[in-house]
N, C-alpha and C positions, 0 to 999 in steps of 0.2 A: 418535732423531735427527729434528730438524725437517726436513720435506721442503723441497726447493728451491722448490716452488710456494708453500708457506706463507711462507717467508722473503721471496720476492719480493712477495707480496701485502702482507705487513707493511710492507716498505720503501716500496712505492707509497703506502700509506695514510699512513705517517709523513711522506713527502715532501710530501704535500698539506697535512697538518696543520702541518708546519714553516713553511709560508708565512705562517702567522698568529701565529707566536711573536715575542716582542719581542727580536729579535736586536740586538745592539749590540757596539761595540768600545770598548776603553779610550781615554781621552784620552791621547795620546802626547807625551812630551817626549824629545827625542833630541839627541845631540851630546856631544862631550867636555865633561865638567864638569856635565852635566845632572843628576847625582845631587843636587846642591845645590837643585834645584827642589823636592825633597821638602819642604824647609822652607817654601817658598811655598805648596805644596798644603795642608800642615797648617794654616798661618796663615789662609789664605783660607777654609778649611772649619771654622774654629773648633775644630780637633782639638788636644787638649792632652796626651794620654797614649797615644802609639803603643806598640803591642807589636811590638818588633823581633825578627824571626827572621833571624839571620845567624850564620855560623860565627865561631869565635874569630879565625881568620885575617882574615876580612872586617872584624871589629870593630877589629883592629889596623892595618888598612890606612889609608894617609894620606887617601884620599878619604872614608872613613867618619868619620875623626877631624875632617876639615874640616866635614862635615855636622853632627856632634855639637856642634862649637863654635857653629855657626849656630843650632842648636836651643837650646843653653844660653842664647844671647842673647835668645831668645824665651820663656825660662822654660818650655820644653817638656820634660817628664820622660819618659825612656825606660825601658821594661821590656825587657830583652834576654834572649832564649832562644837558646842556642847548641848545643843537643844533638840536632839532627835528624840521624838516621842516613840513609845511602843506602837507598832503598826504605822510606820512613817507615812505622812500625808504628802500629796502632790505639792502642797504649799511649802512644806519643809524642803522638799527636793529642789524646788525652784529657788528658795533662799540660799541653799548650799551652792547651786550652780552660779548664782549671781555673785555671791561673796568670793567664790573661787576666782572669778574673772576680775573682780575689783582688786583683789590682793595679788594678782599676777602669779598665781601658784602654778607649779609644774607637775604635781603628782598628788595622789591621795595616800594618806596613812590612816587606816581605820582600825581603831582598837575598841572592840566591843562585841556584842552579840549580833543576832540576825538583823535587828532593826537598823543600827548604824551602817551595817554593810549594805543592806538593801538601799538605804538612802544614798550612800556613796555611789553605788553602781548606777542607780537611776540618774543621779546628778551627772555622772560621767557620760552616760548616754545622751543627756541633754547637751552637754558640752560638745560631744562629738557630732551631734545633729542639731545645731542651733536653729535650723530652719523648720524643725518639727516640734510641736508640743508633745508632752508625754503621752497623751491619748493616742497619738499616731505611732508611737513606738511599742505599744502593747501588743503582745503576741510573739510569734517565733520569727527570729532573724529579720527584725525591722530596723536595727541600728546599722549594722554593716559598715561601720567605720572604726578606726582605731581610737580607743579611749585613752585618756591620760594614764600613765603608770599607776597601778593600784597595789599597795601593800596591805594585806589583810591579816589582822592579828586577833583571832577569836578569844573572847574571855568567857565563853560558855562552850560546853561540848554538846552540840546539838544540831545547829542549823546547817553546818557544813558550807556556809556561804563563802568561805575562803577558797572554795574550789568549784563553785557552781556557775552556771550560765544565767541564773535568774536573779531578778530584783523585783520584789513585791511591794507595791505601794497602794495606799488607800485613797480613793477618790472622795469628793465631797458628798457623794451618794452613799458612803460607807461600804462601797463595793471594793474588794481587793482586786488589783490588776497586776498581772505578771508580765514583765519585760524579759524576754529570753533570747540571748544572742551569745555566740561563742566569744565575741569580743569583750563580754562582761566578766569572763573568768579572770580573777586577779593574777597579776604577773608573779607575785610572791605571796607565800603564806608562812606565817611564823607561829609555831605551835609551842607556846611557853606555858607549861603546866602551873608555874608559880602564879600566873595571872588568874587562875581558876580556883585557887585555894580558898578564897574568901566567899565563894558562892554559898548562899543559904541552901539548906538541904532541899527545900521544895523546888528551887530553881534547878539544882543539880538533877533532881528526879525528872522534872518536866522536860528539860532540854535533852536529857539522856534518852527519854522515850521518844522525843522528836527524832533523834538520830536512829533509833530502832525502827521507827516508822519509815524513814527514808530507805533503810537497808531492806526491809521486808517488802515494801512496795516496789523497789527496784528489782528485787529477786522475782517478783510475781509478773514482771513485764512479759507480755506475750511475744513481742516481735523485736524490741529494741536491744535486748540483752546481747552481750558478747561474753566470751569466756572470761575476759578480764573483769567485766562488771559483776558477773556472778561470783567470782572469787572475792572481789572487794566486798560485796554484800555479805557473803558468808563470813568473812573475817570480821566484819563489823558486828554482825549478830552475835558471834561467839564472844567477842571482846566485851560487848555490852552486857551480855548475860553474866560474864565473869566479873566485871569491874564496876558496873553502875551502882549496885547496892553497897559495895564497899566504899565507893566515893561518897555515897549518900550518908552512910553511917560515920565515916571518918573523912571529913572534907580536907584534912591536912595531908592525906596520903598522896605524895607526889607521884609514885608509880601508878596508882589508880587514876589520878587526874590525867597523867600523860597518856595512859592507855585509852581513856575516854576521848581525849582530843584526837588521837589517831583514828579511833573508831568513827568519830563524827566526820573526819576528813574522808575516810574510806567510803562511808555511806553517801556523803555528798558527791564524791567522784562517781559512785555507782549510779545514783539517780540522775546525775547530769547527762549521762548517755542513755540510761535505760528508762528514765522518767519516773514520776510518782504515780498516784492513782486516786481512787475515789475518796480515800481518807482525807487527802489534802484538799480535794475539791470541796468537801463539806467543811473542813476546818477553816478554810479561808472565809467562808460566810460567817462563821462564828466570830472570827477576829474582826471582820469588817463591821458587822452589825452590833456586836456586844463587847468588843475589846477583849475577848477571851485570849489569853496567851497562846501562841501557836503550838508550843510543845504540849501544853495541857489539853488543848483540843485534840491533837493527834493521839495522845495517850488514852483518852476516853474513847475515841472513835475506833482506834485500831482493832481491838478485839471484836467490836460490833460488826465492822465491815468484813473482817476475815471470816467471821462466823456466817455472815450473810452470803458470802461467795460460795459456800458449800463445797461440793466435790470439785468444782473447777479449780480451787486453790489447793486441794489436798496433796498432790504430788510434791509441790514446792515446799509447802509447810511441813510435810513429813520429813523431807530431807533436812530442813533447818532443825526440826525437833531432834533428829538423830545427831546432828552436829553439836547440839548443846546438852546431849546426854539424856534425852527423854525417851522412854521406851514405849512400845506398843506392838501388837501383833500385825496390825494392818496400817496402811497409809492413813486411812480415816481416823483411826485411834491416835496415831502419832500426831496428826494435824490438830486434832481436838486437844491433845495434851499441850501442844505448843501454844494454842490460844488460851488455854486455861492458865498456863504459866505466865503469860503476859498479864492476865487479870490479877494473878497472885502477886506479881511484882508491883503492880499499881497499888494493891491493897497494902503491901508491906511498906510502901513509900508514901502512903497517905494521899494517893490520887483518887478522886471520886470516880464512881462508875456511871455518872450521868451529869447533865447540866440542869441547873435551876433557872438559867437566864432566858431560855428560849420562850418566845411568845408564840402561841399557837397560830396566830394570824400571820406570823412571819414565815411559817414553814413553806408555803407555796413559793414565795420569793426566794428563799434559801435554796429550794430544790431547783428552781430555774437557774439561779446563778451557778450552782454546782454542776448542773448538766452542761451549761455553756462553757464552763472551764474544762470539764473532763472530755467532752465529745467535740470533735472526733479524735483528739490528740492522744489521750492517755490509753496505753495498751493494756488495760486491766483484764483480769480473768473473766469478768462479767461486765458487759456494757449496761449501765443503768440509764433508764429513762427518768423523767422527772418524778413519776409516781413512785419508783423504787427509791430514789433519793429521799423523797418525802417520808417514806416508811422508815428508813434507817434513821433519819433525823428525829422522827417521832419516838423511836425506840431510845434514842440517846437522851430524850427528855425525861424518861422515867427510869427509876432504879431497876437494875436487873435482878 
């Protein structure tokens, strides 16, 4: 187990080096009907053969059909891939990269949630580095090549993948691996709330809590935060507290859907620079081993981990509590109120407080994987060793 001292030393050094990296954000188009701007983007960039990753349901949607008609008028030929599974596998990524080359495509257009975007980014990394298997691209800044242009169109308000450096794929061992490089940030992001109107309430809830987890974990970052990432995280938290449950109750509300898309984008931009934390480290093990949706895993784990951080997280959580209108005489009281409200939001949206899928014999492996992901990179309030990861995982297995 890496020592706390080593982890903190690594994080301090990385924070200094990160100041000199070429951080950027996508060019954003937003508003109802903005999906059609994809045609303008392709035309203006001289792109003629986009590789489209979208589900069959998305391809049958009226908004996609309208885009397809516009592209037909421009004689732009689409190659469509509709077989990305939740928690995309290395095998799927390789299929996408191979088909992209066979069809002589010149860019990616991804319409979907986190899984299609992860698959597209990972495939783009493989195309940029054909000499390296995905296993050699896992980790920080291993790609270091220009990828094909990528236009990201989220259909859920949660992952923030349209603005992040990360692509998460699942290996044959059911372990989730993250490829993280600045070149994986999409060139364009289209935030069209009309594409999220049809989301079922439970997906709205889970993906919204995913975005909240991104914002909160970014805000708790010990060394990587900047004034801008703090502001982005604060804005995302306030927006999610205001609009998520409204979107959950009334999925047709375009203002609430639009607000949640912006919050997801802001949270994604915040954690791209400031990082995530131990919630994500555990959540990835649940997705890899049991197929638990990432947003659901984060929603259940977030209050458990925040509570476990104790006083180390109190100042930040107290500030967030004040921003969302929660009262208390002390930082500790306000921090506890913030955690309690997250639990209350989960209850109101039908999200459980524990997992039934965890096998006791898997907990040591989950703890090992979580520690390997988190340390030394994640600048969390409290560095967890494997034993502490195991204790939190055990608590998530039992109703609180």
